[in-house]
N, C-alpha and C positions, 0 to 999 in steps of 0.2 A: 317556320321559325327562322329568322334571319341569323346569319352567322356573325359571331363576334369579331370585330375588326382587330387586326394585329396592331401592336404598338407602333410598328414601322409605318403602317398606313396612317395611323392616327397622327404621328409626328409629321408625315408628309402633308396630309390634308390640313391639319391645324396650322402648320408653319406656312404652307402655301396660302391658306385662307387669310391668315393675318397679314401676310405680305401683300396679297392682292388687294385686301381691304385698305391697307395703308397706301398702296400705289393708286388705287381708285380715288381715295380721298385726296391724295396729293395732286392727281391729274385733274380732279374736279376743281380743286382750289387754284391750281395753275391755270386752268382754262378760264375760270372766272376772272382771275387777275389779268390773263392775257387779253380777254375781251375788253376789260376796262382800259388796259394800257393801249391796246390797239385803237379803241375808240378815241382815247385821249390823243394818241399820236395822229390819228386821222384828222381829228378836229384841229389840232395845232397846225398840221400840214395844210389843211384846207384853208384855215384862217390866213396862213402865210401866203398861200397862193392867191387868196382873195385880195390881200393887200397888194400883191404883185400885179394882179390884173388891174386893180384900181390905179396903181402907179403907171402902168403901161397906157391905160386910157387917158390919164392926165398928160402924159408926154406926147401922145399922138391924138390930141383932141381934134376932132373933125366933125363936120355936120353932114358929110356925105354918108348916107345910110349904107350904100353898098360897100364903101371902103371900111366902114365900121364893122360890117358883117364879115368881111374878109379878114380883117385884123383879129376879130374874136375867134374865127375858125382856125387861124394860124396859131394863136396863143393857146387855144384848147388842145391842139394837137401836140404842142410841146409839153403841156401839163398833164395830158391824159385825162382830162375832165371835160365836162360840158359846161359852157359859159353862156349865161343868158343875161340880156339887158332888158329890164322891164321898166316901163314908164306909164304911170296911171293905170296899172293893171294890164297894159298891152305890151306884148313882147315886141321890141323894136329891133332886137338883134339876138341871134342864137347860133352857136357853133355847130349844132347838130341838125338844124332845120334849114333847108334851102331858103334863100332870100325871098323868092317868089311865093313861098308858102307861109310866110310869117303871119299874114293876115288871117289865115285859117286857124291859128292857135286859139285856145280858149282864153278867156279873161283870167289873169293870174292875180287879180287884186285880192282874192279871197284865200290865196295860199297862205298857210300858217307862217312860213318863213318870211313871205313878203309883208304880211301884216306886222310881224314882229320887227322887221327891218325898218318899216316906215315909222315905227315908234321910236326909233333911234338905237335899237339894239342889234347886235350881230347875232342872228338866230340860226338854229339848226333844226332840221326835221327829217323824217324818213317816211316814204310812202311809195306807192306804185305809180310809175309814170305811164300814162296812157299813150303819150307820144312815142316813147321808146319801148313800151311794153316790158318794163323791167322795174325791179325795186331799186329806188335811188335814195341817196343821202344828199340833202340840200343844205347849203349854207348861204345866207343872203346878208347884204349890207347896203345901207342907204348911201348913195353917192352925193357928193356936194353938188349944188345946182350948176356951178360953172362947168362941170364935166359933162353932164347929160341932161340938164334941165331940171325942172322941179319934179320931186317925187320919183326920181330915178333910182332903181334898185339893181345892184349887181349881184347875180346869183351864180354860184358854182354847184355842180352836181356830179357825184361819182356813183357808179353802180355798187349796190351792196355786195354783189358777187365778188367784186374786187377785194373788199375787206374780208369777206368770208373765205376767199381763196388764201389770203394771207394767214388767216387764223388756222385754216386746215393744214397749211404747210407747217405751221408751228406745232400743231398737234401731232402730225405724222413724225415730225422730228423728235417730239417727246416720246411717242410710241416706239420709235426706233431705238431709243435709249432704254425704255422700260422692258421690252421683250427680252433682250439679252440678260438684263438684270434678273428678270423673273426666272429664266432658264438656269442661269448660274446659281441663283439661290435655291432652286429646286434640286440641282445636283448636290449642292452642299448639304441641304436637308436630308437628301437620300443617303449620303455618306454618313452623316451624323446618326440618322435613325438606324442604319445598318450596323454601326458600331454598338449602339445601344442594344439592338436586337441580338447581336452576336454575344454580348455579355449576358443577356437574359437567357439566351439559348444554353449557354454554359451553366447558368444557374439551374435551368430546367433539367438538363442532362444529369447534373450532380444530384438533384433531388430525386430523379427517377432511379439513379444508381443506388442511392441510399435506401429508397423504398424497396428495391430488389435485393438488398442485402450486401451491396458493395460499399462498406463503410470506410474503405481506404480512399475513396474518391474525395478530392479536395478542389476548391475553387481558388485558382491562382491568378486568374485574369478577371478584371472588372472594368467596365467602360468609363467609370468616373469615380471620384473620391466618395460621392454619396453612397455608392454601392459597397464600399469597403466594410462598413459595420455589418451589412447583411451577409456578405461573403464570410466574414469571420464568425458570425453567429451560426451560419450553416455548417461551417467546418467544426465548430465546437459541438454543435448538435450531433453531427455524424460520429464524433469521438465518443460522446456520452451514450448515444444509442448503441454503438458497438459494444461498449462496456456493459450496458444494461442488458443487451441481448445475450451476451455471454453468460451473465448471471442467470437470466431467465432460462437459457438452454441448459445450463448446469442443473438448476433447480428442477427443470422439467425432466431431465434425465434421471436425477435422483428420485423424484416422485414416481416416475414410470418404473424404475427398477424396484422401488418399494412396492408399487402396485402389482407388478408382475411376480415379485418374490414373496408376497404375503401368503401365509398359510391359511388365512381367512379368505373365504370367497367374497368378492366385491362385485356389485352390480351398480352401474351408474346409469341413471335415467335422464332423458332430455326434457325439454319444457313441455312436451306433449305426453309425458309419462311412458315413453317407449325406451327400450334398452339401447343405450348408446355405447357403453363399454362393459366388458367383463374380463376378469383376470383368470389365468389358468386354474387357480385353486377352486374357482366356482364350479368347474366341470367335474371336480371330484365329488361335489355335493349334488349338483344337477347335471347329469350327463349331457354332453353336446350343447352346453349352454352357449358356446360361442357361435352356434349356428342360428341363434334367435335374435341377432342384432336387428333393431328396428321393430321388434315385436313387443307385445305387452308382457309384463312380468308373469301373468297367469300362464302364458304359454311356456315359459321357462320352468317355473316352479310347480305348475299344476296345483297351486294352492289358492283357493278363493280367499282365504284369510289374508294372505300377503297382498293380493290385488286390492282388497277392500281398504287395507291400511294405506297403500299407495294412493288410492283414489281420494281418501280423506285428506291426506297431506297435500296433494296437488290442488284440491279444492279449497285449502286454507282452513278446513275445519279443525285441524290439529297443527300446532306450530312448534311443538317440542319433539325431541327424538322419542322413538317408541322402541321398547324392547319386548321380545316375545321368544318363547321356546316353541319351535315349530317341529311338529312330528312329521317325519318324511316316510316314504314308503320303505319297505323291507326292514322295518324296525329301526331305522336311523332317525336321528334327531339333530337339530341345530339351534344354536342361540342366535337370533336375528336382531340386529340393531338397525333401525331405519332413521336416517338423519336428513331432515329437510334443510335446504339453503336456497339462497337467491342468486341468480346470475347477474352479470353487469347491467342488464336491463330490468332488474328486479322481478324477473319471472321465476316462478317456483321450480325448483329442481330437487331431486331425491337421490340419495346414495343408500344402498342396502349392503350391510356387512353380515356375512354368515360365518359363524364359528361352529364347526362340526363337533358336537359333543357326544357323538356315538361311541367313540373309543373311550372317552372319559366315563360315560355311563357303563360301558362294558367292563372297564376296569373296576368301577365301583361294584358292579354286580358280581364280578369274579371274586373281588375281595370279600364281599358279603358271603358268597357261597363258600369261599375258602375258610373264613372264620367259622361259618356254620358247620362245615364238614369237619374241620379240625376239632371243634368243640364236641361234635357228635362222636368223632373217632376216639377222643380222649376221655369223654364222659363215662363210657361203659367200663373200660378197664380201671379207671380211677375209682368208680363206684364199687367195683368188685374188690379192689385192693383195700379200700376203706372198710367195706363190710367185713372182710375176713380178718383184717387187722383189729377191728373193734371186738370181733368175736373172741380172738385170741387174747385180748387184753381183759375183757369182761368175764368170759367163761372159757378159759383155756382148756382144750380137750386133754384128757388124761392119757389117751392113747397116743404113742409116738407116731404111729402110722397116720393117724388123723392130723396131727400137727404138721407132719411132713407134707400131707396132701394140701393142707391150707397154705403152707409156705410155697409149695410148688405153683399153686394157682396165683398167689401174689407175685411170684417171680415171673411167670409166664405173662401176666398182664403188664408188669414193669418192662419186660423185654419188648412187648408190643408198643407200649408208649414210647420207648426209646427209638423204635423203628419209625414211628410216626413223626417224632420230632426230628430225627435224623433225615428222614425223607423230605421234610419241610425245608430244612437247611440246604439240602442238596438241590432241591427244586429252585430255591431262591438263588443259589449260586449259578445254576444253569441258565436262569433267566437274565442274570447280570451280564453274561457273556465273558469273554476273556481276550486272549490274543486274536489277532486276525488270522483267518484260516490259512492264508498264503505263508504265514510264518511258522506253521505247525507241521509236524512230521511224526506220525505214530505208526508202529509196526503192528499189523493186524495179527500175524502169527503169534507174536509174543503176548498180545492181549488175550487171544483165545486160550493159549497154554496156561496163563495165569488164572483165567476164569474157570477153566476145567479143574484146576487144582482146588480152587476155592469151593467148587460145587461138589467135590468128591464125596464128602460125608453126607450131605443132603441126599445125593443120588443113591448112596449105599443104603440109607435107611429105608428107601422104597424099592430097592433092588432095580434101579433104573440104569440102563447102560447109556453112557455118553459116547457117541460115535462121530468121529470126524470123517464125513463122507467125501469132502472135496476141499483140498487146501493146496493150491499150486505153489511150487517152490519159489517162483519168480514173482509172487504177488507183490505189487507195489505198495509203498507206504501211503497212508491217507492223510489228508489235511485236517488233522485233529490232534488234540492234546492227549497224551498217553493215559492220564488219569481219567479224562472224560470218556475216552474210548473203552477203557476197562470198566467204568461204571455202567455204560450202556450194555456191554456184553454180559456183565454180572447180572444186571436186573432182568434182561430178557431170558438168560439161561435159568435164573432162579424162578422166574415165572413159568417157564416150560416144565421144570421139575415139579413145581408146586401143583400144577394142574394135570400132570401125567399120572395115569393109573400105575399101580405097582407092577413090577415085572415087565415093564415096557422099555422103550429106548427113545432117546432124543438125538436127532441127527443134526450135525453142524456142518455147514458148507460155506466156502468163500470163493468168489470169482471176480474177475475184472474185465472190463471192455476197453481198457486203455485210458478212459476218462474218469471212471468211477470204480469203486470196489463195493461189492454187495456181499453182506454176511447174513446167512439165513439159519433159523433154528426151527426145526420141524419136530413137534411132539405128537403124541397119540391120545391127547386129552379129549374131553367131550365136545370140543368145538365151540364156536362163538356164534350166536344168532346174528343174522345180518343187521338187525336194528341196533345191536350192541357193538358192532365192529368199529363204528365211528366214535364211540364213547369210551372205549377201553383205554384211550390215551388221556382221558380227562382225570383231573385230580380226584382222588378218593373213590373213583368209580370201580365197582367190582361186580362182575357178571353174576356171582352167586348171592349177592345182596347180604352177605354175612359181615358184620362189623369186625369181628375178630375170629380167626380160625385157629386151628391147632398150630399153624406155622407162624402166626402173628402177622398176617398181611395187613398193610396200611393203605393199599390202593394208590400209592404214589410212584411206584417203580416205572411203569410205562409212561407216565406223564413226564418224569425226569428224562427218560430216553428221548422223547419227542423234542423237548426243549434243547437238549444237548445236540441232537442231530441238526436241528434248525440253526443253532448257533454256528455250526460248522458248514452250513450251506448244503446239508444233506436232508434225508427224509427217512421216516420209519413207517411201516405199514404191516397189516396182517391179512393173511388169506385163510379163510376157514368156511366150511370144512374142507380138508384135503381129500378125504375119501368120500366121494359123493354118494356111494352106496350106503355106507354105514353112518354118514354124517359125523365122523370122528376126525380128530386131528386139526391142528392149527399151525401155520407157518408164519413166524414173525421175521421181518427182514429189515436190515439197516443198509442204506446206500450213502456213501460218503465220497466226496471228490478226491482224486489222486493228488498227493502232495506235489 
């Protein structure tokens, strides 16, 4: 494949080509004119010389052949031509032939110029001379009879080489003028083309700089006025491109920030249906999703349903967005929206958006369970209250002891309902949270002292001893609210007393490792089965499966403790049984960060 010629070479070649063509045409025309002029000048000169020779012959008329021969030889030498005198076709005198050899010359009566001259014309012809072995130009004229007799013809001849030499000298003189003109014009064309190419080079450099992002580059020099509109257009284009690129970069940054910050997982596919981009949120739904760039969606999601939807969209079988609820492993679920679109080449592309609905479904499930459990917890005491109240209204017992018994049952169930409702409010408050943990400062010793006083009567009813086994004097404050800490300690201590047998003890201990404070409550109750230890902190869960006991338990105390502890950045747990031999005893512990 041939290379494309540069504009400089084109200017040089075309300029030189036009100039050479013009010079060649001028040279050809000049040569033709020169030939004509030279031939005309030669004819006029020869005619003049012919008249001169005739005049000389007339002045020196002689009948002596030798004298006439010598006279013609002398005259031809001064003229630089050959002079012949022909009579009746016979050469009687010739300046170029010795006198003794004149008889050997051919008959000239058939020569064109001789024949024409005998007709009364001054004639001219050109042919090869055998005598001189050269191309000659002849001019002949008939002489009057008194000069050389009847039918005498005077002929002059000059070699063609003489005329050609003259023409050649003229041509060389012309070439001597043309060559400098050609070289000078070539130099001027080179300088002109260099100026143009320098301007074009600047245009090229500016365009390349703009293409590489240097929009400050401007064209300040251009080789001619015709280039000014182009230079101004490129400068305006660079300014507009710079402005548009800034807008595009800002929009791209905004879109990328939105893409990276979205809580919904996003998967962008290329024209082949392979993963092109994923955002960080997608890894929360599909672990290590960012490691599957360039792979099929099936490898990321492990869902044949998603892959089938993508394949149908890429094949054009479906042209509208598709919504599905996708069930994932480990009980998770997500709402998927698949949006098809076309790229700049009208090729199919797909974006998949995943909204994790697992937490929403969990909340809905917890709410349903909460309502069901609350209804279940309230239905039994409410039914009991209604039944005993209707009995006392319809058939009031006559015995005061019986009426007191009925009223006691109604009161006990009302107390239980109050505890259930109070626990619900406390749980809701604990889940809303409060102040930030770093802004809180609660005294553990004061909270334990208050809780022990609150639990005194309940412990005395079962003859349970409340023993503070460990409470350092320099125990640091914890990052918790005083009311929240007291509520946790109250609930755990109440739970320990509730499940401890009569005539036992509950040990309370507190310690710190410098970063956290741990408060423990050890009872001597029946212990908690391993399968129930994770559930004792759930709402309304009770290990004995009784809805209402003599103490009016609602099954919300430990759930409240867990939520309060988590709000403060702590944790609560249980260890049971404490005595491996008897399978008795449980220890509940709360750990909170130091204030």
